N, C-alpha and C positions, 0 to 999 in steps of 0.2 A: 761844093761848099764855096769855092772861089767865086763863082758867078753870083751867088747869093750875097756874099760880102761886098762885091763890087756894086751890085744893085743897091744894097743898104746904104753904102757910103754916098751914092749918087742921089738917092730918092727919099731918104728918111730924115726929116728936118728936126732931129733931136740933138741935144748936146753930146759931145763925144763920150762923156762919162755915162750918161744914160744909155747911149747906143751900145757901148761895149758891155755894160752890165746886162742889158736885155739880150744881146746876141749870145752872151756866155750862158744864159739860161736855156737856150734852145737845144733840144735833144739833137745829138749827132754833130752839132756845130760846136757848142759849148765854149770853153775858154780858148780852145785852139783857134776858132774863128774870131773870138773876141780880141785876142792879142794881135791877130793879123789886121783886123779892122782898126784897132788902136794905133798901130804903126801907120796905117794908111791915113788916119785922121791926124797924125802928128802928135799924139799924146806922149807925155813923159812916160818912160818905161816903168818906173815904180808906181805911178798913179794907175797906169794900165793894168799892172799885175794886181793891184788892190781891187779894182772894180771888176776885173775878169774873174778872179778867184771868188770874190763875194757872190757874183752872179752865178757861178758854177756850183757853189756850195748850197745856196738857198733852197733849191728844189729837193735836195737829197733827203732830209728828214721826212718830207711828205711822201716820197717814193718808198722809203724804208718802212714807215709806219702806216701808210695809207693805201698801199698798192692793192692789198686784198680787197678792200672796200671798193676801190675803183674798178677792179676786175669784175667783181660781183655786179656792180651797177651796169658796166658795159654789157655783160652777158644778158642781163634783164632787158636791155635796150637794143637787142638784136645786133650786138657788136661782138658776138662770141668768136667769130673768125679772126678778128683783130687780136682778141685775147689769146687765142690759140697761136697766132704768129709770134706774139711777144713771148709767150711761154716757150715756144719752139726755139726762139733765139737764145733765151736763157739756157735751155737744155743743151744746145750746141756748145755753149761756152763753159758749162759746168765741169767737164773733165779737166780743163786748164786750171780752173779755180781749185778743184779738189786736189789735184796733183801737188800744187804748191801752197795751198791753204791761204793764210793771211797775206803772204807776200805775192801769191798768185793773183789775188784780187787787186792788190796794190799795183802790180805791173800791168794788169789788164786795164785799170783806170789810167795809169800814168804814161803808158807808151802811146803816143799820138798816132794811131793808125785808124782807118775807117772802121766804124762799128764798135769801137771801144770808147771808154770814157766814164764819167761819173754816173750818167743816166743808165748806161748799160750795166755797169758794175752794181749799181743799186738795185736794178731789176733782177740781176742774178742773185744777189744777196737776199732780196725779199722773196723771190719765188722759191728759193731753196732753204728758206727759214734759217739763215745764218744768224749767229748771235749779233744783235743790232749794235751793241757797243763796239764789238770787235770789227764788224763790217764798217761802221762809221769811221773808226780810226784808220783802217786800211784805205778807205776811199779818200779820206782827207790827205793822207800821205801821197796817194796816187794823184790827187789834184795838184799837190805841191810839185810833184815830179813832172807832171805834164806842163805846169806853169814854167818851170825851169827850162825844160826842153824847148817849148814854144817861144819863150822869151829869147833864148839864144838864137833860134832860127829867125824869128820875126824881126828882131832888132839888130840882126847882123853881127852878133857877138861871137859867132863860131870861131873866127880867126883869133879873137882876143882870148877865148877860153883855151884854145889849143896852144897858143904861144906863151 
């Protein structure tokens, strides 16, 4: 992720707002990478949070309500192996979500470690037919948690939060 963020900052001639918004929409990078990029580009912390969270939230309804159609289209267009890999990823994470329910999904989205985030959480919720409203709220809380954690890390607030 760091290599991609460095590349983006050096080669993509877009405004910082658009850059962090778009980077925050990318699966696996999401707002975590957006906030790092925002800091590298010298963006104001609050503005960065706004654009990163907005970019991270935007794809979620499309995943929750449209994934089944996308998977069907992919299978028809000889991409069934990719569909199987995505479903396998969701299956691997299902026990964690089942064990803790709503809060399990929230933590899965909110704790910034590789392979987790809003995209993965939405994938899990969609594949396992979780209640869409409940999953949406859980994912939104997780996005807020991830934004808090990554803002503290990206903007060097750790010492200020602890003291």
